[in-house]
LOZA-964468 format. One line per field, with one value per residue (C-alpha): residue in three letters; x, y, z. Coordinates in steps of 0.2 Angstrom, whole numbers, plus 5000, padded with zeros to 4 digits. Layout:
// residues N
rest	[ALA;...];
xx	[X;...];
yy	[Y;...];
zz	[Z;...];
END
This chain:
// residues 200
rest	[MET;PRO;ASN;HIS;ASP;GLY;GLY;SER;GLY;ARG;GLU;PHE;ALA;SER;GLY;SER;GLY;GLY;GLU;LYS;GLY;PRO;GLU;ASP;PRO;GLU;PHE;HIS;PRO;THR;PRO;GLY;ASP;ILE;ALA;PHE;VAL;ARG;SER;ILE;PHE;PRO;LEU;PRO;ALA;GLU;LEU;VAL;THR;GLU;ILE;LEU;ASP;LEU;ALA;GLU;TYR;TRP;ALA;TYR;SER;ARG;VAL;ILE;CYS;SER;ASP;GLU;GLY;ARG;PHE;HIS;ASP;ALA;ASN;THR;ARG;TYR;LEU;GLN;SER;ASN;PRO;ILE;GLN;GLY;GLY;ASP;PHE;GLU;HIS;PRO;LEU;ARG;ARG;LEU;VAL;VAL;THR;THR;HIS;SER;LYS;ASP;GLN;GLY;TRP;SER;SER;TYR;PRO;GLU;ASN;ARG;GLY;THR;ARG;ASP;ASN;SER;TRP;THR;TRP;PHE;GLU;LEU;THR;LEU;ASP;ASP;GLY;GLU;THR;ASP;ASP;GLU;ILE;VAL;ARG;VAL;GLU;VAL;MET;ARG;ASN;ILE;HIS;ALA;GLY;SER;VAL;LEU;GLU;GLU;TYR;ARG;ALA;THR;ILE;GLU;ASP;GLU;ARG;ILE;LEU;LYS;GLN;ALA;LYS;LYS;GLY;ASP;ARG;LEU;SER;VAL;TRP;VAL;ARG;ALA;MET;PHE;PRO;GLY;TRP;CYS;ASN;GLU;VAL;ARG;SER;ALA;LYS;ILE;GLU;ALA;TRP;ALA;ALA;CYS];
xx	[5267;5282;5286;5305;5306;5324;5342;5351;5358;5363;5381;5386;5402;5407;5422;5430;5442;5460;5466;5462;5455;5453;5435;5435;5450;5444;5453;5441;5448;5444;5441;5459;5465;5455;5461;5479;5476;5468;5483;5496;5487;5494;5477;5462;5453;5436;5444;5453;5436;5428;5442;5441;5422;5423;5436;5424;5437;5424;5424;5418;5408;5399;5389;5384;5371;5372;5357;5348;5329;5312;5300;5281;5269;5285;5290;5306;5322;5335;5350;5355;5371;5383;5380;5384;5401;5404;5414;5408;5394;5376;5371;5387;5380;5385;5383;5373;5372;5361;5365;5353;5354;5336;5321;5303;5294;5297;5279;5263;5246;5251;5262;5261;5271;5285;5302;5297;5295;5277;5265;5279;5274;5291;5303;5315;5314;5327;5324;5334;5333;5336;5353;5346;5329;5329;5313;5310;5313;5309;5306;5309;5308;5324;5320;5307;5311;5309;5291;5291;5310;5318;5336;5343;5348;5360;5353;5364;5354;5362;5350;5348;5332;5335;5324;5337;5353;5348;5340;5353;5363;5379;5375;5359;5358;5351;5341;5336;5318;5312;5294;5282;5263;5248;5246;5259;5272;5289;5304;5319;5335;5353;5361;5361;5374;5374;5388;5389;5401;5401;5410;5421];
yy	[6154;6166;6172;6174;6180;6184;6179;6164;6157;6161;6165;6163;6168;6167;6171;6173;6187;6186;6199;6216;6218;6234;6235;6231;6238;6232;6217;6202;6188;6170;6156;6151;6169;6169;6151;6157;6173;6162;6151;6164;6172;6165;6166;6154;6150;6156;6173;6174;6171;6185;6197;6193;6195;6212;6218;6213;6201;6191;6179;6186;6178;6184;6177;6186;6183;6192;6184;6198;6195;6203;6196;6198;6192;6185;6177;6170;6165;6174;6170;6159;6161;6148;6141;6153;6151;6151;6142;6140;6152;6146;6162;6168;6180;6198;6209;6207;6218;6215;6224;6224;6232;6234;6245;6243;6244;6263;6269;6269;6277;6287;6302;6308;6293;6294;6296;6289;6272;6275;6262;6253;6235;6228;6224;6212;6201;6191;6175;6165;6147;6131;6124;6106;6107;6123;6128;6147;6153;6171;6183;6202;6216;6223;6237;6243;6250;6268;6270;6271;6272;6274;6269;6254;6258;6250;6249;6243;6238;6234;6221;6225;6215;6205;6191;6186;6191;6183;6167;6163;6147;6140;6131;6141;6150;6167;6170;6185;6185;6195;6201;6209;6211;6216;6217;6229;6228;6221;6219;6221;6214;6215;6208;6205;6201;6195;6199;6191;6193;6179;6176;6161];
zz	[5427;5426;5408;5405;5386;5385;5389;5380;5396;5414;5418;5436;5444;5462;5472;5489;5491;5498;5486;5478;5461;5450;5452;5471;5480;5497;5504;5507;5518;5514;5527;5524;5528;5544;5549;5547;5557;5571;5571;5575;5590;5606;5614;5618;5602;5609;5613;5595;5587;5597;5593;5574;5574;5583;5571;5557;5550;5541;5526;5510;5496;5481;5466;5451;5437;5421;5412;5403;5402;5402;5415;5415;5428;5437;5453;5447;5456;5446;5457;5472;5482;5488;5505;5519;5526;5545;5558;5576;5575;5574;5565;5556;5543;5548;5532;5516;5500;5485;5469;5454;5437;5430;5424;5420;5403;5402;5401;5411;5412;5428;5424;5442;5448;5434;5441;5458;5465;5469;5461;5453;5450;5446;5460;5468;5484;5494;5502;5515;5509;5520;5516;5516;5509;5499;5508;5509;5527;5525;5511;5511;5498;5492;5480;5467;5450;5445;5439;5420;5420;5403;5407;5416;5434;5446;5464;5479;5495;5511;5519;5538;5541;5556;5550;5538;5547;5564;5556;5543;5548;5540;5524;5521;5504;5498;5483;5473;5465;5450;5453;5441;5443;5432;5413;5404;5418;5414;5424;5412;5421;5416;5431;5450;5463;5481;5493;5510;5525;5538;5554;5554];
END
């Protein structure tokens, strides 16, 4: 069984853009913004949809978990996204970014691997989950911690795996999983974030 021996509780936050913030100066349209833009184009709806998709005018969503914890022998779902947004597209997901803030236990018996990701047995995976059943559709590795890392590291990964991007449907969800394997290995996690852009 996974061992989660830290963290007093989970704090989730989610949001869709429509405005700029001090930590995120980029404008992120909401589905409402996209619907408004579609309404003012004097063109057939199908053509407007294609134009907005080509212009990468996509609905943005994010979810964050800042539950600090130390995970041993773990295959633990740490964070799950809101349902993927989308309009008339069967597969609306266009861009996906996962950010983690973590490190391993800080020591190992393999000095030749320190400072690299070689033989690192603490890592993160991402799953695409069925929106109706929550069943796992596909799982991919996102990143591995630095071997015997002494400081918490932020890692931002753009997910380009077509097994997720091409299979994700409106209403499906995405999950970040904390992994650790073998005695002595510990995945120390401070936070994780999923950002998704979907055509509407």
